[in-house]
C-alpha positions in Angstrom: 2.5 53.7 -29.9 5.8 52.2 -30.4 6.3 51.7 -26.8 2.8 50.0 -26.4 3.8 47.7 -29.3 6.7 46.7 -27.9 5.4 45.8 -24.6 2.8 43.9 -26.3 5.3 42.1 -28.3 7.3 41.2 -25.0 4.1 39.9 -23.3 3.2 37.8 -26.3 6.8 36.2 -26.1 6.6 35.5 -22.5 3.1 33.7 -22.9 4.5 31.5 -25.9 7.7 30.5 -24.3 7.6 26.7 -23.6 7.3 25.3 -20.2 10.0 23.8 -18.6 10.4 19.9 -18.3 9.1 18.3 -15.1 8.7 14.7 -13.4 5.6 13.3 -12.2 5.6 11.6 -8.9 2.9 8.8 -8.2 -0.1 10.0 -6.4 -1.5 7.4 -4.0 -1.4 4.2 -6.1 -1.5 4.2 -9.8 -4.2 1.8 -11.2 -3.1 -1.1 -13.4 -5.4 -0.7 -16.4 -6.0 2.0 -18.7 -9.5 2.7 -17.0 -7.8 3.3 -13.7 -4.1 4.5 -15.0 -2.8 7.8 -13.3 -3.1 10.8 -15.7 0.1 12.7 -15.7 -0.8 16.4 -15.8 1.4 19.2 -16.6 3.1 21.4 -19.2 6.1 21.0 -21.2 7.9 17.9 -21.7 7.7 14.9 -19.2 11.1 13.7 -18.3 10.5 11.2 -15.5 8.0 9.2 -13.7 8.6 8.0 -10.1 6.6 5.5 -7.9 6.5 2.7 -5.8 5.5 -1.2 -6.4 4.0 -1.8 -2.7 3.1 -5.5 -3.3 3.8 -8.7 -5.7 0.3 -8.1 -7.3 0.8 -4.3 -7.7 1.3 -2.9 -11.2 1.4 0.9 -12.0 0.1 2.4 -15.3 0.4 6.0 -16.5 -1.1 7.9 -19.2 1.3 9.7 -21.1 1.7 11.4 -24.5 4.4 10.5 -27.2 5.2 13.8 -28.5 8.2 13.0 -30.8 8.1 9.2 -32.0 11.5 9.3 -33.2 13.0 10.5 -29.8 10.5 8.5 -27.5 12.2 6.1 -25.3 11.3 5.0 -21.7 13.8 3.7 -19.7 13.2 1.9 -16.3 16.2 2.3 -13.9 16.9 -0.8 -11.8 20.3 -0.1 -10.0 18.7 -0.5 -6.5 15.9 -3.0 -7.2 16.1 -5.7 -9.8 13.8 -7.4 -12.2 10.7 -4.9 -12.7 9.2 -5.0 -16.2 8.1 -2.1 -18.3 5.3 -2.2 -20.9 3.8 0.1 -23.7 0.2 0.1 -24.6 -1.5 2.3 -27.4 -4.6 4.5 -26.6 -6.8 1.4 -27.1 -4.9 -0.6 -24.6 -3.2 -2.8 -27.3 0.3 -3.7 -26.5 3.0 -2.0 -28.3 6.3 -2.9 -26.7 7.3 -5.0 -23.7 10.8 -5.5 -22.0 11.1 -8.2 -19.2 13.5 -8.3 -16.6 15.4 -5.1 -15.6 18.5 -6.2 -13.9 21.5 -4.3 -13.1 21.1 -1.3 -15.1 18.1 -0.1 -17.3 15.2 -1.6 -19.4 14.1 0.3 -22.2 11.0 0.5 -24.3 9.9 3.0 -27.1 12.4 2.4 -30.2 10.2 1.5 -32.9 7.0 3.7 -31.9 6.0 5.4 -35.1 3.0 7.5 -34.0 2.9 10.5 -31.5 -0.4 10.4 -29.4 -1.7 8.9 -26.3 -0.3 6.0 -24.7 -0.3 3.9 -21.6 3.1 3.1 -19.8 3.1 0.4 -17.0 5.6 -1.2 -14.7 5.2 -4.3 -13.0 7.0 -6.9 -10.8 9.0 -9.4 -12.7 6.6 -12.3 -13.6 3.5 -10.2 -13.9 2.4 -10.8 -17.3 -0.1 -8.5 -19.2 -3.0 -10.5 -20.2 -5.9 -10.2 -22.8 -8.4 -12.3 -21.1 -6.7 -15.4 -19.9 -4.1 -15.2 -22.6 -0.7 -13.5 -22.1 0.0 -10.6 -24.6 3.8 -11.3 -24.4 5.4 -14.8 -24.4 7.4 -15.7 -21.4 10.3 -13.6 -21.1 13.3 -13.1 -22.9 15.3 -10.9 -20.3 16.3 -7.4 -21.4 15.1 -7.6 -24.9 12.4 -5.2 -26.2 9.5 -7.0 -28.0 6.5 -6.3 -29.9 3.5 -8.5 -28.7 4.0 -12.0 -29.6 1.8 -13.9 -27.0 -1.7 -15.7 -27.7 -3.3 -12.5 -26.3 -1.6 -10.1 -28.7 -2.0 -7.6 -29.5 -4.4 -6.9 -26.7 -6.2 -5.1 -25.3 -4.8 -5.8 -21.7 -7.5 -6.6 -19.6 -5.8 -8.0 -16.5 -2.4 -9.1 -15.1 -1.1 -12.8 -14.0 -0.2 -11.6 -10.6 2.7 -14.0 -10.4 5.5 -11.7 -9.8 7.9 -11.0 -6.9 8.8 -7.7 -5.6 10.4 -6.4 -2.3 8.1 -4.3 0.0 8.1 -0.5 -1.1 10.0 -1.0 -4.3 10.7 2.5 -5.6 11.2 2.8 -9.3 12.1 5.6 -11.6 11.4 5.8 -15.2 13.4 8.2 -17.6 11.7 9.4 -20.6 12.5 11.3 -23.8 10.3 12.6 -26.4 7.4 12.5 -24.2 4.8 14.9 -22.8 2.1 15.2 -20.4 -1.1 13.2 -20.9 -3.1 16.3 -20.0 -2.4 19.9 -19.7 -2.9 21.7 -16.3 -5.5 24.5 -16.4 -3.6 27.6 -16.2 -4.3 30.4 -13.4 -5.8 33.6 -14.8 -3.1 36.0 -15.4 -3.2 39.7 -14.5 -0.3 40.6 -16.7 -2.0 42.4 -19.6 -4.0 44.3 -16.8 -1.0 45.7 -15.2 0.6 46.6 -18.6 -2.4 48.6 -19.5 -2.5 50.6 -16.0 1.2 51.7 -16.7 0.8 52.4 -20.4 -2.5 53.6 -21.0 
């Protein structure tokens, strides 16, 4: 009986162990609005999003989940390609934080987010402003400064983009994430572990 109990306890611990952190790679072309945003799917912490802005009017949006608001930050690397912008919207598509003009390092959004839950994270070419109707959700840029929505369209919801930005063809980007999880969990495959245990120890 003790052997069975010990094996069962080990099996429970293995099932309960947390999944490792993982990246997300853009599949095809992520949409640019919440209705068409790419849903990140996986288990454990979401640590990286990688994708490509292929044209001046290409904005990529991803559904993510903030799991730890105090630790959450999204950092857009821009060592190789400059001037992309980073935007964060809540589950209702309202603007939360934005940062214009990534140049020579990183642009961050996230500090100041207070609630865990579903969010939309978007990257756009510099000059592509998020719009609510025809009104910008953020005023013209203050380069390198994270801001809450302060434009005539604030706080949102985002319904389009100004498409005035400039980007090099096949502009690859990397977003580093902390305090973040996948928007949706992958459906696990049925495990036969317990069946094997029963065969061994019955």
